[in-house]
C-alpha positions as CSV (number, residue, x, y, z in Angstrom):
1,M,91.5,95.6,85.1
2,K,94.2,98.2,85.5
3,I,96.8,98.0,88.3
4,N,98.7,101.2,89.2
5,V,101.3,101.7,91.9
6,H,102.2,104.9,93.7
7,Y,105.5,105.1,95.6
8,S,104.5,108.0,97.7
9,N,101.3,109.7,98.7
10,L,102.7,113.3,98.7
11,H,101.6,114.2,95.3
12,F,97.9,113.6,95.8
13,D,95.1,115.3,97.6
14,D,92.5,113.3,99.5
15,L,90.0,113.4,96.7
16,Y,92.3,111.7,94.2
17,F,91.3,108.3,95.5
18,S,87.6,109.1,95.7
19,G,85.6,106.2,94.3
20,K,88.7,104.0,93.6
21,T,89.7,100.6,94.9
22,S,92.9,101.2,96.9
23,V,95.5,99.1,98.7
24,V,97.8,100.6,101.3
25,I,101.2,99.0,102.0
26,D,103.5,99.8,104.8
27,I,105.6,96.7,105.4
28,L,107.8,98.1,108.2
29,R,105.6,98.1,110.2
30,A,102.0,99.5,110.2
31,S,100.5,97.0,107.7
32,T,101.7,94.1,109.8
33,V,100.6,95.7,113.1
34,I,97.1,96.3,111.7
35,V,96.8,92.7,110.4
36,T,98.2,91.3,113.7
37,A,95.9,93.5,115.9
38,L,92.7,92.4,114.0
39,T,93.8,88.8,113.9
40,N,94.3,88.9,117.7
41,G,90.8,90.2,118.3
42,A,91.0,94.0,118.2
43,R,87.6,95.5,117.5
44,E,89.0,98.1,115.1
45,V,92.0,100.2,114.3
46,I,91.5,103.9,113.9
47,P,94.3,105.5,111.8
48,V,95.2,109.1,112.4
49,S,97.6,111.5,110.7
50,T,98.9,113.5,113.7
51,V,99.8,112.9,117.3
52,D,97.6,115.7,118.4
53,F,94.6,114.2,116.7
54,A,95.4,110.8,118.3
55,M,95.4,112.4,121.7
56,K,92.1,114.2,120.9
57,V,90.4,111.0,119.8
58,S,91.6,109.1,122.8
59,G,90.4,111.9,125.1
60,N,86.9,111.3,123.7
61,A,87.1,107.6,124.4
62,F,85.2,105.9,127.3
63,G,85.1,102.7,129.2
64,G,88.8,101.8,129.0
65,Q,88.3,100.1,125.7
66,T,90.6,102.2,123.7
67,I,94.4,101.8,123.2
68,L,96.5,104.7,122.1
69,S,99.4,103.4,119.9
70,G,102.0,104.2,117.4
71,E,105.5,105.5,116.8
72,R,107.5,108.4,115.7
73,N,110.9,107.6,114.0
74,T,110.5,103.9,115.0
75,K,110.0,104.5,118.8
76,K,106.8,104.6,120.8
77,V,105.4,108.1,121.2
78,E,105.7,109.4,124.8
79,G,102.4,108.8,126.6
80,F,101.1,106.2,124.2
81,N,100.2,102.7,125.4
82,L,101.8,100.7,122.6
83,G,104.4,101.4,119.9
84,N,104.5,100.0,116.4
85,S,105.8,96.5,117.0
86,P,103.5,93.7,115.9
87,L,104.9,91.7,118.9
88,E,103.1,94.1,121.3
89,Y,99.6,93.4,119.9
90,T,98.9,90.2,121.6
91,P,95.4,88.8,122.2
92,D,95.5,89.6,126.0
93,V,96.3,93.2,125.2
94,V,94.1,94.1,122.2
95,A,91.1,91.7,122.2
96,G,87.9,93.7,122.1
97,K,89.7,97.0,122.0
98,S,89.6,100.0,119.6
99,I,93.2,101.0,118.7
100,I,94.0,104.5,117.7
101,L,97.1,104.3,115.5
102,Y,99.5,107.0,114.5
103,T,102.7,106.1,112.6
104,T,105.2,108.1,110.7
105,N,104.1,106.8,107.3
106,G,101.4,104.1,107.2
107,S,98.6,105.8,109.1
108,K,99.0,109.0,107.2
109,T,98.8,107.1,103.9
110,I,95.6,105.4,105.0
111,V,94.0,108.7,106.0
112,K,95.1,110.2,102.6
113,A,93.2,107.4,100.8
114,K,90.1,107.5,103.1
115,F,87.7,108.5,100.3
116,S,88.3,105.3,98.3
117,E,85.3,103.2,97.5
118,N,87.2,100.2,98.7
119,L,90.3,100.5,100.9
120,F,92.3,97.5,102.0
121,I,95.6,97.1,104.0
122,C,98.2,94.6,102.6
123,S,101.2,93.1,104.3
124,F,103.2,90.0,103.3
125,N,101.2,88.2,106.0
126,N,97.9,88.5,104.1
127,L,99.1,89.2,100.6
128,P,97.7,86.0,98.8
129,T,94.2,86.6,100.2
130,V,94.3,90.3,99.2
131,A,95.3,89.4,95.7
132,N,92.5,86.8,95.4
133,H,89.9,89.3,96.7
134,L,91.0,92.0,94.3
135,L,90.6,89.6,91.4
136,H,87.1,88.8,92.4
137,L,86.2,92.4,92.8
138,N,87.4,92.9,89.2
139,K,87.9,96.7,89.6
140,D,90.9,98.9,88.7
141,V,93.3,99.0,91.7
142,E,95.5,101.8,93.1
143,I,98.4,100.3,95.2
144,I,99.8,103.0,97.5
145,C,103.2,102.4,99.0
146,S,103.6,104.4,102.2
147,G,107.3,104.9,101.6
148,T,109.6,106.6,104.2
149,N,109.0,110.2,105.1
150,G,107.5,110.8,101.6
151,N,110.3,109.0,99.8
152,F,110.5,105.7,98.0
153,N,111.4,102.6,100.0
154,L,112.3,99.2,98.7
155,E,110.2,97.0,100.9
156,D,106.8,98.5,100.0
157,A,107.7,98.5,96.3
158,V,108.7,94.8,96.5
159,C,105.4,94.0,98.2
160,A,103.5,95.8,95.6
161,G,105.3,93.8,92.9
162,R,104.6,90.6,94.7
163,L,100.9,91.5,95.0
164,I,100.7,92.1,91.2
165,S,102.7,89.0,90.5
166,E,100.2,86.9,92.5
167,M,97.3,88.4,90.6
168,D,99.1,88.0,87.3
169,K,99.5,84.2,87.9
170,V,95.7,83.9,87.9
171,S,94.4,86.6,85.5
172,T,95.2,87.1,81.9
173,D,93.3,90.4,81.9
174,L,95.6,92.7,83.9
175,E,96.6,96.1,82.5
176,I,99.7,97.0,84.5
177,S,101.0,100.5,84.5
178,D,104.7,101.4,84.1
179,S,105.1,101.9,87.9
180,G,103.5,98.5,88.4
181,R,105.9,96.9,86.0
182,A,108.8,98.5,87.8
183,S,107.5,97.0,91.1
184,L,107.4,93.6,89.3
185,V,111.1,93.9,88.4
186,L,112.0,94.9,92.0
187,N,110.1,91.9,93.3
188,K,111.9,89.6,90.9
189,S,115.3,91.0,91.9
190,F,114.8,91.3,95.7
191,G,111.7,89.3,96.7
192,K,113.0,85.8,96.7
193,N,114.1,86.0,100.3
194,I,111.7,88.5,102.0
195,S,113.5,88.4,105.4
196,K,116.9,89.1,103.9
197,M,115.5,91.9,101.8
198,L,113.8,93.6,104.8
199,K,117.0,93.3,106.9
200,E,119.0,95.0,104.2
201,T,116.7,97.9,103.5
202,E,117.4,101.3,105.0
203,H,114.4,101.2,107.3
204,G,115.2,97.6,108.2
205,Q,118.7,98.6,109.3
206,L,117.2,101.4,111.4
207,L,114.8,99.0,113.1
208,I,117.7,96.6,113.9
209,E,119.8,99.5,115.3
210,N,116.9,100.5,117.5
211,G,116.3,97.0,118.9
212,F,113.4,95.9,116.7
213,G,115.1,93.2,114.8
214,A,112.5,90.6,115.9
215,D,109.8,92.7,114.1
216,I,111.4,92.0,110.8
217,K,110.8,88.3,111.2
218,E,107.1,89.0,111.8
219,C,106.8,91.4,108.9
220,A,108.5,88.8,106.5
221,Q,105.9,86.0,107.2
222,F,104.2,85.3,103.9
223,G,100.6,84.1,103.6
224,T,100.1,83.3,107.3
225,T,96.5,84.7,107.5
226,E,93.4,85.2,105.4
227,L,92.4,88.3,107.2
228,I,91.8,91.5,105.2
229,P,91.7,94.8,106.9
230,Y,89.0,97.1,105.4
231,Y,88.6,100.8,106.0
232,I,85.0,101.9,106.6
233,S,83.6,105.0,108.3
234,G,86.9,106.1,109.8
235,A,88.1,102.8,111.1
236,I,89.8,99.7,109.9
237,K,87.8,96.5,110.5
238,K,88.1,92.8,109.5
239,L,86.6,92.1,106.1
240,E,84.5,89.0,106.1
241,T,85.3,87.5,102.8
242,L,82.6,84.9,102.9
243,T,83.4,81.8,100.8
244,A,80.8,79.6,99.1
245,Q,82.3,76.8,97.0
246,N,85.5,78.9,96.6
247,N,83.6,81.9,95.3
248,L,84.1,85.2,97.2
249,V,81.2,87.5,97.8
250,N,81.8,90.8,96.1
251,E,79.9,92.9,98.6
252,P,82.2,93.6,101.6
253,K,80.9,92.7,105.0
254,V,82.8,93.9,108.0
255,S,82.7,92.8,111.6
């Protein structure tokens, strides 16, 4: 089982991930928003790569069951219903709704990996469950860090390292690429205190400056949910990892 890490999606075309098992990470803040929205009852999250396409999709929506959400450079896009703060995605706001999500980094990365055979979203919130599910699938894994504007960022790389570390605790059969080993080193150096690490990153500092310091606390929560977001047919839904005597079913079932 080979584990590989990418620190940006810029060098790949959409077909690179075709047939692969992929995990997208965008710690600050799209991964956490998606996990939070689905945990709080959202029907689905529809990631888009441009604001124009988000507007087009929302224009085709009906019945008032769609929420247009996301950010550009940390702040809510003008005309959108919600921004990219997980604190906004409360049950009374999102339950039963389809959420169209555009973000500067995360949603673009998910769209880039859309042809993956399996495509999961990982945050610190659901990381142990994602690690466990990947081990049971027993397929090679491509971990894709969304980064910041196409560049490396520390928080996604540390999360990738923590994900591999959790898998490595259980399996003796992992083949870890050089980029994966680098993420393990970063997690060992910076991952002991997740909240402190996030606050000290460049993007964390930008969020604090723009009044989103409370989001960092939410994004730093570790292992608080067993929900796994799973991309299928253009939308991200909740993966039903049915458990029978602690054995996960390999065939994904979404609801």
